[in-house]
N, C-alpha and C positions, 0 to 999 in steps of 0.2 A: 215531527221535525221535517223541514222542507228538504226535498230531494236536491242533490247536487248533480253537476254534469258528470262526475265520476260514477254516481249511482246509475245514471242512464247508460253511460258508455259500457259499464260492466254488464248490464243486461243485454245491450245490443251485441256484445261480443259473443253471447251465448245463443243468439238467434240463428237458426238455420237459414241459408241463402240458396237461391236457385239461379242458374245462369240463363239469361235471356239473350238470344242472338237476334240482331236486327238484319239490315241489308247485307252486312259483311258477315257471312256465315262462319268465317274463321275466327272472329273475335266476338266474345260474349261479355256481358256485364252482370255482376252479381246484384240480385235484388232480394228483398225480404217479402214474403207473402203477408197478406193481411192476417191470416191465422197466426203467424209467428209474432206479428206486432201485437195482436190481442194477448198472446201468451206473455209477452214482455210487459204489457200493461198490467196484467194480473199479478205479475211478480212485484212490480213497483207499487201498485195500488190494489191490494187484495179486496178492499171494499169499494173499489171504484165502480162507476156506472157509465155505460155507453147508451146513449139515447139517439134514436134516429127519427126523422120526421120528413114526410113527403111534402115538399113545398109547392110542387106543381105536377100535375098529371093530366096532360092534354095532347090529343092528336098523336098518340104514340111516343110522346117525349116526357120523361120524368126527371124531376130535379129533387134531390134528397140532401138534407143537411144532417150531419152527425155531430153530436155534442159529447164531450168527454168530461166527466165530473170526478172529483177526488173521492167522493162517496155519495150515497143517495141524496143527502141534503148538503153536500159539500160545494166547494167552489168550482166554477166552470174553468176547466184547464185548457181546452182547445176545441175548435170547431173545424169541420171540413165539409165541402160541398161538392157534389158530383152530378153530372147530367148524362143520361143515356137515351138513345133513340131505338125504338123497337126494331126498325128495319136496318139498322147499321151493321148487323152481323147475324149469322145463323143462330148463334147461341142466344142473342138478345131477342130473337123472335119469340122465345118461350120464357126467357128469364131476365128481361131487361131491367125490371124493378129490383130483383135480387142483386144483379150485378152492380146496379147503381148504388144500392145500399152498402155493398161491400167496398166499393171505391170510396164512398164518402167516409166510412169508418177508417179505412186505410189512410186517407189523407189527413183526417183529424189526428190520428195517432202519430202520423209523420210530423205534423206541426208541433206535436208535443215532444218530438225528438226521438221517438221510438222507431227503430229500423230504418234510419235515414243515413247510414254511413255512405251510401252511394247516390241515392236519389230520393226525392220526396214521393215519387210514384212507387206504388207497390208492384211486386211481380205480377199479381193478378191484373192490375190496371194496365201495365205495359203489354202483357201477353194478349189481353183483350184488344188493345189498340192495334197490335201487329196482326192479329187474326182478321180484324176488320179491314186493314190495308190489303192483306193478301186476298180476301174475298172480293174486294173492289177491283183489284188487279185482274183476277180471274174473270170477273164479270165483264170487264172491258175487253178482255181477249176473246171471250166467247160471244159477246153481243154484236150483232151485225150492224155496221154503220148505216145511218139513215139514208145516205146517198144510194147505197146498194139496194136497200129495201124499196126505195122510191123508183129506182131504175128498173128493178124487176117488175114492179107494178105497171110502169109505163110501157115496157116491152110487151107485157101481156095485153094491155089495153089497145095497143097499136099493132099487134100481131107481127112483131119484129123480133129478131134474134139478138143475142148479146153481141154477135159479130157485126150486125147491122148498126147497133147502138155505138159500138166502138168506131165504126166508119163515120157515122154522123159526127161523133165527137172530134175525130181527126179533121174533118172538113171545117167544123166550127172553129177549131184552133187556127187553121190556115186562113179563115175568113176574119179572124180577129174578134170573133164573138166572145170567146173565153180564152183565158191564158192557158199555156201548156201545163196542166196539172193532172195529177191522178184523180180518179173518181172521188175518192174519199177526202181529197183536199179541196174540192170545189165548195164554195160558200153557197148559201141558199139562193142568193141573187144570181150567181154564175150558173148554178144548176138549173134554175128556172129559165135563164137565157138559152142555155144549151137545149133544153127540151123544146122550147118554143121554136128554136132554129131547126131542130130535127123534124118537127112536125111540118114545117114549110118544105123541107126536103122530101118528106113522104108524099105530100100533096102534089109536088112537082114531078113525081116519078111517072 
């Protein structure tokens, strides 16, 4: 007998949820994990089958499709596709294929209607995305801007101090060579013009 909306809603009501907080730490949203979605699927389809296939694996990027069947030789009920990059997070550096497979299964079960009272994304998928965002934010905060790296190298090559460099920059602004910006706000062209101007100042000393 075909399942009804009420059948799925009843199973969903019994699935445990976890709270995932985004940027607003005071407000969270309830999500169902992939493990809970699989539990719900087994309750609805005891003989059901979950099949996964790697569609692409190249240059550290994997694409996996998951297919949900009523039973081993039964009808295809739903599919889900996910993509993960090895370098996108610390966890993915060792488990990006496994994480991709989990996401694909979670999405397929979500399309089937299991565990989607709040969102098609599973708790696992959202938590992974938030982790990747946090890691990227931390990387940006700790990674030194290219202008500062280049300035340090230029100072060492021309045997000048950072104070001298700041003085040349101030003169360049007065001369209209570059606009009044901070070091890290300068574009490549502006930065090149500044260094070329500073070198003329050094030669003229």
